[in-house]
C-alpha positions in Angstrom: 147.8 78.9 124.0 150.7 76.6 125.1 149.0 74.2 127.1 146.6 72.5 124.3 146.5 69.4 121.7 145.2 71.0 118.7 143.9 67.8 117.1 141.3 68.1 120.2 140.8 71.8 120.4 138.1 74.0 118.5 135.5 77.2 118.2 132.1 76.9 116.8 131.0 79.6 115.2 127.1 79.8 114.9 124.2 81.9 114.8 124.0 83.8 118.1 120.5 81.9 119.0 122.2 78.5 117.6 121.7 75.6 120.3 122.4 72.4 117.9 126.2 73.4 117.1 127.3 70.7 114.7 130.8 71.8 113.8 134.0 73.3 115.4 137.3 74.5 113.4 140.9 75.2 114.8 143.9 76.4 112.7 147.9 76.3 113.4 150.4 78.0 111.2 152.6 75.5 109.3 155.6 77.1 107.5 153.7 79.5 104.8 150.6 77.4 104.9 148.0 75.8 107.6 147.2 72.7 109.9 143.3 72.9 109.9 140.8 70.7 111.9 137.1 70.5 111.3 135.6 68.6 113.7 132.0 67.3 113.3 129.5 66.2 116.0 129.5 62.5 115.7 125.2 62.3 115.6 125.5 58.9 114.2 126.0 57.2 117.5 122.7 58.9 118.9 120.9 57.7 115.9 120.9 53.9 115.1 119.8 53.2 111.3 116.0 52.8 111.1 115.1 53.7 114.5 112.3 55.8 115.4 114.6 58.8 115.4 116.0 57.9 112.3 112.7 57.3 110.5 111.7 60.8 111.7 114.6 62.5 110.2 114.5 60.8 106.9 110.6 62.5 106.4 111.7 65.5 108.2 114.8 65.6 105.7 116.2 69.1 107.3 115.7 71.4 110.5 113.5 74.2 109.6 114.2 77.8 110.8 110.6 79.7 111.2 110.1 83.2 112.2 108.7 82.2 115.5 110.1 78.7 116.2 113.2 76.0 115.1 111.4 72.3 114.1 114.3 70.2 114.5 115.4 67.6 112.4 115.9 65.1 115.2 114.3 64.8 118.5 115.5 67.5 121.3 117.3 64.7 123.7 119.4 63.6 120.4 120.0 66.9 119.6 121.4 68.2 123.4 123.1 64.7 123.3 125.0 64.8 119.8 125.3 68.8 119.8 128.9 70.2 120.6 129.3 71.7 124.0 132.2 73.6 125.5 133.1 72.7 128.7 132.6 68.7 127.9 134.5 66.1 125.9 132.4 65.3 122.6 132.9 62.8 120.5 133.8 64.1 116.8 134.3 62.7 113.1 137.5 64.9 112.2 139.1 66.1 109.1 142.8 67.2 109.3 144.1 68.9 106.5 147.7 70.1 105.5 147.3 73.1 103.1 150.1 75.0 101.3 149.9 79.2 101.0 148.3 79.2 98.1 145.2 77.2 99.1 146.4 73.7 97.5 145.7 70.4 100.0 148.9 68.6 100.7 147.7 66.1 102.9 144.2 64.9 104.4 143.0 62.5 107.2 139.7 61.2 108.0 138.4 59.5 111.0 137.2 59.2 114.5 138.2 62.4 116.7 138.0 64.2 120.0 137.1 67.7 121.5 138.3 68.0 124.7 139.0 71.9 124.6 136.3 74.3 122.9 134.7 77.6 122.6 131.4 78.9 121.1 131.3 82.4 119.5 128.5 84.3 117.5 129.7 85.6 113.6 130.3 88.8 115.2 132.1 87.5 118.1 134.5 85.7 115.6 135.1 88.6 113.5 136.0 90.8 116.5 138.1 88.5 117.5 139.9 88.1 114.6 140.4 92.4 114.4 141.3 92.6 118.1 145.0 91.8 119.2 143.6 91.8 122.8 141.2 88.7 122.5 142.3 85.5 124.1 141.8 83.4 120.5 142.9 86.6 118.4 145.7 84.8 116.6 144.0 81.6 116.1 141.1 83.5 114.2 143.0 86.2 112.3 145.1 83.0 111.0 141.5 81.4 110.4 140.4 84.4 108.8 143.9 84.5 106.6 143.1 80.7 105.7 139.4 81.5 104.5 140.7 84.2 102.1 143.3 82.0 100.4 140.7 79.3 100.0 138.3 81.9 98.8 141.0 83.3 96.3 142.2 79.6 95.3 138.1 78.8 94.5 138.3 82.2 92.5 141.4 81.1 90.7 139.7 77.6 89.5 137.0 79.6 88.4 134.0 79.1 91.1 131.5 81.7 91.2 132.4 82.5 94.8 131.2 86.2 96.0 130.7 88.0 99.5 129.9 91.4 99.9 129.3 92.3 103.5 128.6 95.8 103.1 125.2 95.3 100.6 124.5 91.7 102.3 124.8 89.7 99.1 126.9 86.4 98.7 126.7 83.4 96.1 125.4 80.1 97.6 126.5 76.8 96.3 124.1 76.9 93.5 125.6 80.0 92.2 122.7 82.2 93.3 122.7 85.9 94.9 121.4 85.5 97.8 120.9 87.8 101.0 122.8 87.3 104.0 121.2 88.0 107.6 122.3 91.2 109.4 124.0 89.1 112.1 126.2 87.2 108.7 127.3 90.3 107.3 130.8 90.0 108.8 134.2 88.2 108.3 132.8 85.5 110.6 130.4 84.3 108.4 133.4 84.2 105.7 135.2 82.0 107.8 132.8 79.2 108.4 131.6 79.0 104.9 135.1 78.1 103.7 136.6 75.8 106.4 133.0 74.0 105.8 133.5 73.7 101.6 137.0 72.9 102.4 135.8 69.9 104.6 132.9 68.9 102.5 135.2 69.0 99.2 138.4 66.8 101.0 135.6 64.1 102.5 134.2 63.8 98.9 137.3 63.5 97.6 138.4 60.9 100.2 135.4 58.9 99.5 136.2 58.4 95.4 139.9 57.6 96.2 138.6 54.8 98.6 135.5 54.1 95.9 133.0 54.6 98.8 129.7 55.7 97.4 128.7 58.5 99.4 125.7 61.1 98.9 127.7 63.1 96.6 126.1 66.7 96.0 126.2 67.4 92.2 125.2 70.8 90.4 125.6 71.7 86.7 124.7 75.4 85.7 121.9 76.3 82.6 123.6 76.3 79.4 123.0 80.3 78.9 124.3 80.9 82.6 127.6 82.3 80.9 131.3 82.0 82.5 131.5 82.0 86.1 134.3 84.4 85.7 132.2 86.8 83.7 129.6 86.9 86.3 131.9 87.3 89.2 133.1 90.3 87.3 129.8 91.8 87.0 129.3 91.3 90.9 132.8 92.9 91.8 131.6 95.9 89.5 128.3 95.9 90.9 129.8 95.9 94.5 132.2 98.5 93.7 129.7 101.0 92.7 127.2 100.2 95.6 124.3 99.7 93.1 121.3 98.3 94.8 119.2 98.2 92.0 121.7 96.4 89.9 122.1 93.7 92.7 118.8 93.2 92.4 118.7 92.5 88.8 121.5 90.3 88.7 120.2 88.5 91.8 117.0 87.6 89.6 119.1 86.8 86.2 121.4 84.1 88.5 117.9 82.7 90.1 117.0 81.9 86.3 120.2 80.4 85.2 121.1 78.5 88.4 119.7 74.7 88.8 118.8 73.3 92.1 121.8 70.5 93.3 121.0 67.4 93.9 122.5 64.2 96.2 123.5 60.8 94.3 125.5 58.0 95.0 127.5 58.8 91.7 129.9 62.0 90.7 129.1 64.2 88.6 130.9 66.9 89.8 129.7 70.3 91.0 129.6 73.3 88.4 128.8 76.1 91.3 131.7 75.4 93.4 133.9 74.4 90.4 135.1 71.3 92.4 135.3 67.6 90.5 133.3 66.4 93.6 131.9 67.5 96.7 129.4 66.5 99.6 127.6 67.5 102.2 128.9 66.2 105.7 129.2 69.1 108.1 125.8 69.2 109.7 124.3 66.1 110.5 122.1 67.7 113.7 120.4 69.4 110.7 120.6 67.5 107.6 119.6 63.7 106.9 122.0 63.3 103.7 124.9 64.5 106.2 123.8 61.9 109.1 123.8 59.2 106.2 127.2 60.3 105.0 128.5 60.3 108.4 127.1 56.3 109.1 129.2 55.2 105.9 132.5 57.3 106.8 132.5 55.8 110.1 131.9 52.5 108.9 134.6 52.9 106.6 137.1 54.1 109.5 136.5 51.3 111.8 136.8 48.8 108.6 133.1 47.9 109.3 130.7 46.6 106.3 128.7 49.7 105.2 125.3 50.4 106.6 123.5 50.9 103.1 123.9 48.5 100.2 123.9 50.8 96.8 120.4 50.3 96.0 119.5 51.8 99.1 121.7 54.6 98.7 120.1 55.4 95.6 116.9 55.5 96.8 117.9 57.8 99.9 119.2 60.2 97.5 116.0 60.3 95.5 113.9 60.5 98.7 115.7 63.5 99.9 115.9 65.1 96.3 111.9 64.4 95.8 111.4 65.7 99.3 113.4 68.9 98.9 111.9 69.6 95.2 108.0 69.0 97.0 109.0 71.3 99.8 110.1 74.1 97.1 107.0 73.8 94.9 105.0 73.6 98.0 106.3 77.0 99.3 106.3 78.5 95.8 102.3 77.7 95.4 101.6 79.3 98.7 103.7 82.6 98.0 102.0 82.3 94.6 98.4 81.9 96.3 99.3 84.9 98.3 100.7 87.0 95.8 98.0 86.5 93.4 95.0 87.8 95.7 96.8 90.9 96.7 98.0 91.4 93.0 94.3 91.5 92.3 93.5 94.0 94.6 96.5 96.4 93.5 95.0 95.9 90.0 91.8 97.0 91.0 93.2 100.1 92.7 95.2 101.2 89.7 97.9 102.9 91.8 101.0 101.2 90.2 103.4 104.0 90.8 103.2 103.9 94.5 103.9 100.1 94.4 107.6 98.7 95.5 109.1 96.9 92.7 108.0 93.4 94.1 104.4 93.9 93.9 104.5 96.2 90.5 106.3 92.9 89.0 103.8 90.7 90.0 101.0 92.9 89.0 102.9 93.3 85.5 103.0 89.8 85.1 99.7 88.6 86.0 98.5 91.6 83.4 100.3 89.9 80.8 99.7 86.3 81.3 95.7 87.3 81.3 96.4 89.6 78.3 94.4 92.5 79.9 96.7 95.5 80.8 94.8 97.7 82.9 95.0 101.8 82.1 98.3 103.1 83.3 100.2 100.2 83.7 102.2 100.4 80.1 102.8 104.0 81.2 104.2 102.9 84.6 106.6 100.3 83.3 108.0 102.8 80.7 108.3 105.1 83.5 110.5 101.9 85.3 112.1 101.3 82.0 113.7 105.0 81.6 114.8 105.1 85.6 116.6 101.5 84.6 114.6 100.0 87.2 112.9 96.9 85.1 114.9 93.7 85.8 115.3 91.0 83.8 112.1 88.6 84.5 110.1 92.0 83.9 112.1 93.1 80.6 112.2 89.8 79.2 107.9 89.1 79.6 107.4 92.7 77.9 109.6 92.0 75.4 108.7 88.6 74.3 105.1 88.7 75.1 103.7 92.4 75.5 101.3 93.4 73.3 99.3 96.6 72.1 100.1 99.0 74.9 103.5 97.7 75.2 104.4 98.0 71.5 106.4 101.4 71.6 108.2 100.1 74.5 109.2 97.0 72.8 110.3 98.8 69.9 112.8 100.7 72.3 113.9 97.4 74.3 114.7 95.8 70.9 117.1 99.1 70.4 118.3 98.7 74.0 119.3 94.7 73.4 120.9 95.7 70.2 123.1 98.1 72.0 123.7 95.3 75.0 123.6 92.3 73.1 125.4 90.6 76.1 121.8 90.6 77.9 120.0 88.6 74.8 121.2 85.2 76.2 119.4 85.9 79.6 116.3 86.4 77.1 116.6 83.3 75.5 116.7 81.0 79.2 113.8 83.1 80.1 111.9 82.1 77.0 113.2 78.4 77.2 112.2 78.4 81.1 108.7 79.6 80.6 108.3 76.5 78.1 109.6 74.1 80.1 108.3 74.9 83.5 111.6 74.8 85.3 115.4 74.8 85.0 117.1 74.8 81.1 119.6 71.6 80.5 122.6 72.4 79.3 122.6 68.9 77.0 119.2 69.0 76.3 117.6 72.6 75.6 120.7 74.8 74.1 122.9 73.7 71.5 125.7 76.1 70.5 127.7 75.9 67.4 130.6 77.7 67.4 133.4 77.6 64.8 136.1 79.5 62.9 134.7 80.9 59.4 137.4 80.8 56.9 138.1 82.8 54.0 138.6 86.2 55.3 141.3 88.7 56.1 140.7 89.1 59.9 139.7 85.8 61.9 136.1 85.4 62.4 133.8 83.2 64.5 130.3 81.8 63.1 127.7 81.4 66.1 124.7 79.5 65.7 122.4 78.2 68.6 119.2 75.7 68.4 116.6 75.5 71.2 115.2 72.3 72.0 111.8 71.6 74.2 109.3 68.6 73.7 109.0 68.3 70.1 109.7 71.8 69.1 113.3 72.9 67.7 113.9 76.7 66.9 117.3 77.7 64.9 119.0 81.0 65.0 120.1 82.8 62.3 124.6 82.0 61.9 126.1 85.4 62.9 129.9 86.1 62.2 131.9 88.3 65.0 135.7 88.4 65.6 135.3 86.6 68.7 133.3 83.9 69.9 131.4 85.7 72.7 130.4 88.2 70.6 129.3 85.7 68.0 127.3 83.9 70.4 125.6 87.2 71.8 124.7 88.4 68.1 123.1 85.2 67.3 120.8 85.0 70.6 120.0 88.7 70.0 118.9 87.4 66.4 116.9 84.6 67.6 115.1 86.6 70.5 113.8 89.1 68.0 112.2 86.7 66.1 110.8 84.6 69.5 109.4 88.1 70.3 108.1 89.4 66.5 110.3 92.3 66.3 113.1 93.3 64.1 116.2 91.6 63.8 119.0 94.6 64.8 121.8 91.9 64.7 124.8 91.8 62.9 127.8 90.1 61.5 131.1 91.7 61.5 132.5 93.4 58.6 135.5 91.7 56.9 137.3 91.4 53.8 137.2 87.9 52.0 140.6 86.8 52.2 142.4 87.2 48.3 144.9 84.6 47.5 148.2 85.7 46.2 150.7 88.5 47.4 149.8 91.3 49.9 151.4 93.3 52.4 153.1 91.4 55.2 152.4 93.9 58.3 149.0 95.0 59.7 148.1 98.6 59.8 149.5 100.5 62.9 146.1 101.7 64.1 144.3 98.0 64.3 144.0 97.1 67.9 146.8 95.0 69.6 144.6 91.7 70.4 142.8 91.6 66.5 146.2 92.7 65.4 147.9 89.4 66.7 145.4 87.4 65.7 145.5 88.4 62.4 148.8 87.3 62.2 147.7 83.9 63.2 144.8 83.9 60.6 147.2 84.5 58.1 149.7 82.1 59.2 152.5 84.2 60.0 152.5 82.7 63.3 151.6 79.4 65.2 150.2 78.2 68.1 148.8 81.4 69.4 147.8 81.2 73.1 146.3 83.2 75.9 146.8 82.3 79.8 145.4 84.3 82.3 145.8 84.5 86.2 143.4 86.6 88.3 144.8 88.0 92.0 143.8 90.4 94.6 140.4 90.6 96.7 137.9 91.3 94.4 137.4 95.2 95.0 141.0 95.4 93.6 141.9 92.1 91.4 144.8 92.2 89.1 144.7 90.4 85.6 147.7 89.0 84.4 147.8 87.9 80.7 150.8 85.8 79.0 150.2 85.3 75.1 152.7 83.0 73.4 153.2 81.8 69.8 155.8 80.6 67.6 156.9 82.2 64.3 156.4 78.9 61.8 159.4 79.3 59.5 162.2 79.0 62.6 160.5 77.5 65.3 161.3 80.5 67.6 158.9 81.1 70.5 157.6 84.7 71.2 155.7 85.4 74.1 154.6 88.6 76.5 152.8 89.8 79.3 150.3 92.4 80.2 148.8 92.9 83.3 145.7 95.3 84.2 142.4 95.8 86.2 140.3 93.5 84.0 141.0 90.8 81.6 140.5 92.8 78.8 143.2 95.4 79.8 145.7 92.2 80.6 145.1 90.9 77.1 145.6 94.3 75.1 148.8 95.0 77.2 150.2 91.3 76.0 149.2 91.4 72.5 150.9 95.4 72.3 153.9 93.8 73.4 153.7 90.5 71.5 152.7 92.7 68.4 156.0 94.2 68.8 158.0 90.9 68.9 155.8 89.3 65.9 156.7 92.6 63.7 160.4 92.6 64.7 160.8 88.7 63.6 159.3 89.1 60.6 161.2 92.0 59.2 164.4 90.3 60.2 163.0 87.5 57.6 161.9 84.9 60.7 158.5 84.7 59.7 156.7 83.0 56.8 156.9 85.4 53.9 154.1 86.2 51.7 155.7 84.3 49.0 155.5 80.9 50.7 153.0 78.5 48.6 151.5 77.1 52.2 150.1 80.9 53.0 148.9 81.7 49.5 147.3 78.1 49.3 146.7 76.8 52.9 143.6 77.4 55.4 144.3 79.9 58.0 145.7 78.4 61.3 143.4 78.2 64.0 143.3 81.6 65.8 143.8 81.9 69.1 142.9 79.7 72.3 142.6 80.7 75.9 143.4 78.9 78.9 144.2 79.4 82.8 147.6 79.9 84.0 148.7 76.0 85.0 149.1 75.3 88.3 
């Protein structure tokens, strides 16, 4: 497009039925990187602070999209005047970003803008245009899709729980929950919009911090037992590759339990779900009151005018918005709970459990366990669903923790399954705590892990123990020792949940020989796994400063992990390193370890390592086993 000003050009991408368009995007190539513009409707110009429309918006908090109608946050005349429309000049708040080819923001400019040339498209139309070289906007939207994929990869590499599976219709939201996309959103147009808006909101928040400007920041934390987002992403990618819809639903339920609600506040506490140090909502001021409030603050700062809200007023708005959102969540949950209870009682009377869809079966099962009255046939159908691997986390945990009488044989089998798959035990811990707290689990208050190296053994060992806190209660797990921290935590959690359920403890400690001071052979036996062998050398003090650095590249269905393993020979300080690649984090670590082991053993053979006659080796404690980091960027 030769005759356009990129700073005043944009494409609005929304649902096909949208009438309240509040953002537009544009992109131009800039060498290997991108020149990006995000225009946001300047709604603050149309809604004076304290006026009638503002008071109504403050009460409504957000636009509500019902099956049969839309309840707008703002009056219809304001929506019509503020909405971005093709064919007319639109005043905007503009975010201009310069971004390199790896997704790093090089420069950001924010302030009043103007949109004089624009197009409106649905998500599907944008996706089609990005793939159709004959479309007039193909170049721009193909570039926009490349930008979105670059930003998504950068977020994932930074540790964000970011995932889209357009075939199954699942994606993660900002709180780390797995949500179903509407059929109209299952295309690349949806990904384009999401990544552009996340980039804009993140840079607006970062700019506000640099300017020491309080806005309504968006803060979020995961539950303590949520696990590493990278591990959750790995599970999501594996399930997506297998196309297992039942596994998707089970993981969705688990992620819903460990995700906590994000909240607004005038101070910064970080956003765990997006793995961003600072974040806000600013790109939907027609639809969300928090975005409108933040836009007013940004415009005042851009015009060098006094802010519209003193600090105490901004804090009060944040508390009001959070309370209203939570109140609506509770009201919605209560409504559906009442309906579900009525339907559940009817289904229990019918007693035809095998014919029930899973959601209805789950309600019947929970209802029966809570009442302590198990109708005939329900335990048998639960066993059938367990054998078919249909039983999802919430129902599994309820039977395991609270099931009695008719469920006793099944609970013994569940206990054996957890012993075989101990990584599930931490999720059971989280269910138990949620039941006690009646809500989300706090990392700081409710779950406290102690994980430390365990000295005195030939092989490196870690000891893990967890303490649960709720009300005036405290429950401690036994201490469990394993070759790595993750396995130690899994075994400690397994020991705890079996105790909570009143079932035999099938957890175990790793078998390791106590370290004996004095002469011993230098080299680890050839049959020992490479990663374990390298850690044994570190534990014996034969290498120092053992570290593992990881990087991941590629799309979600064909990721490639790279591991860089580094250490130093104590006697000479000589560095040794090796690099390995593989389709999983563990595979790359194994490949790097195998090569590093060769370097270490060659150095030992040449006398460059610490020999067994070294008094420090015989008398001193083992060196720290290892530490893991990401590649520095």
